[in-house]
N, C-alpha and C positions, 0 to 999 in steps of 0.2 A: 347926254350921257346916257339918262334912260333908254333914248331912242336908239342909240349905238349897240346898249346891251341886249336890245331887244332883237336888232337885227343879227347881232352876233348869233344869240340864242339861236334863231332860226336855221342857221346855216350849220351850225354844232352837231354833232351827232347826239342821238338822243343821252348815252352814257355821261356825256359831258355837261347836257345842259340839267339834267338831272344833279349831278355833282355840282354845277353852278348854284342852281336853284338851293339845296342842302347848307352850302356854304352863305350863301346870303339870309335864309331863314336862320340858322344859329347864329349871323352875329347880333343878328336885330335882335333876337330871343334875350343875347349877350347884354346886349345896350340895355332893352326896356327891363329887363332886372335886374342891373347896377342901378339904375332910375329909381325902382321904385324901391330898392335896398337902403336907398340914399338922399333921396331928394323927393320922396315922397313922408307924409308924417308915421311914427313908429310904429301905428294901429295898422298900415298897409304895408309895410316892412316886415312885424310878427306875423300877420297873417301868410304873407308868402313862404315865409321860412317853415310856419306852420304845414303850408301846403306841400313845399318840397321834402319837407320830413316825411310824410303820410304818403307821397308818391315813390320816395326812394325804400320806403318798408314796403309799401303794396310790389314794386318790382321785385326787391329780392325774395320774399317770402312766396309771391306768385312762381319764380320759377322753382323755388325750391318745392311747393306744391306741384307744379310738373313732373319734378325728376320725381317725387314722390309716386304720382300716378302712375306715371310711365315703370316703375319700377314694380307697382301692385299689381299692374294690370298684363306684365309681359312674361309668357309662360316661361317655365325654367328652363335651362338648356337639358340636353340627353346628358347623363352622367358618363363620363370617358371610358369606364370599364363599357356600355352599350355602342360607344362609337369606335373602341378597339378590336368589338368580338364583328362589327358590321365590315371595319376593313380589310381583318383577318379574313373574312368569308369571304369578300370580294378577290382578295389577293389568291384563294385556294382557287374560286371559280378560274380566275387569270391561268394560274398554274397550268388546272385543267386542260382549256383553253390551249395553253400552247405545246403540250405536252399531244394531245388531239392532233395537234398541227403540223406536229413535228413528222408523227408516226403517219399521215395521209403524205407527207411528202417523202417519206421514207419509203413509202411502200410504191409509190410513183416512179 
């Protein structure tokens, strides 16, 4: 069975092989987690629960810290009034260019 799985993985494209590997690793971890929780002494299960809790808190607050860092280090956007002024200036330039082109075309 394992040999067939390895041969089949070699024939698959890379994405499918990675997907299959993730599936197999996930199932093995789920089984190992359940084994430690229910089939080992309580001290191991308690340690695993503590480890899981710490990992969950670290992930959540790590993401929150990353968002905070991104907000703190990103420069603020331009005020809308400044953007409106730039757009109006560009429109005026385009209108002037259009008028000049019309004038040169009527002269010809």
